[in-house]
N, C-alpha and C positions, 0 to 999 in steps of 0.2 A: 609545439604542435599538440593540440588536445587529443586525448585518448577517448574515442567515442564508440558507442554501440547503439545504432538507431533502430534496431529490429524488435525491441522489447516493449512491453506495456510500461516499463520504467526505463528510460534512457539514462545511461551513465556516461558522463564526460568529465575529464579532468584536464585542467589547464593550470600549470604550475602546481601549487599545493591545494587548490580548491577543486573539489569534486562537486558536480552538479547532477542531481538525480531529478529527472523530469518525468512526472506522471504523464503518460502518453495515451490518454483515452478522451480526447477533447469532445468527441461526438456525444459522450455521456457526462460531460462536465467533470471528467476525472473521478467519477463516483467509484468508491472502493468496492470492487467485487472480490471474490475469493482469489481469482487469478492475479488481480492487481496487487493484493496483499502479498501473495507469494513472490511476485516479481520485485516488489519493494524490499522484501526481506532479503532476496538474493542480491539486490543492489547495495543494501546496507552491509551485507557480508563482504561484498567486493570492496567497498570502502574500507572496512576494517582490515582487509588484507593488503590494501594498496599502501605500500610504504611511503610513497611520494605524497599522498593526500593527507592534509592536516585538518581540513574542515570540509563538511558536506552541507550543501544547500539543497533543500527539496523545494521544487516548484512544479507548477502544472502547465501543460501545453494548452493553448487556446484561451478562452475568455474567463476561465475559473481555475483557481488552485485545485479545489475539490468541492463537490456538492455534498460530500458525506458518503454514507453507505448507499450501495446500489439497492434501492428500495424494490425495484422490480425483481431482482434476484432473490431477495429475502421473501417476497410474497410467494414465490414458487416453491419455497422449502416446505417440507413436511415437518410436522411436530417432532418426529423422531430425530431429525437432523438438528433441530434446536436443542433437544435434550442431550444429544451426543456432544455438541460443541459448547454448550453452556449459554449463559446470557440470560437476560430477563425473561425471554420466552421459554426457557427451559424449565420453568417452574421450580427454581432453586428453593431448597428448603431453608427457611430462616428459623433458627432456634427460638423457641418460645422464651419470653422474658418472665421470670418468676417474680 
């Protein structure tokens, strides 16, 4: 019998030694939002702690595995958030080459 949890942005199911982590945001083509990233990290920790699971498969519900980053969420961010979290928009300082 599979071990399932269908209430999350990432569903975790295990059958025998195979854990399946399903991105569950099909209305947004499973675009990665901050919440989805947190839920995926939780599911991966759960896999790490699952003594019965030997392999994990990550898939997406609906017609796409994932469309990538949630662009709409990123557009709503202030510059200060990008600076806090890093990334190309943070204006990372690249050391000058002499």
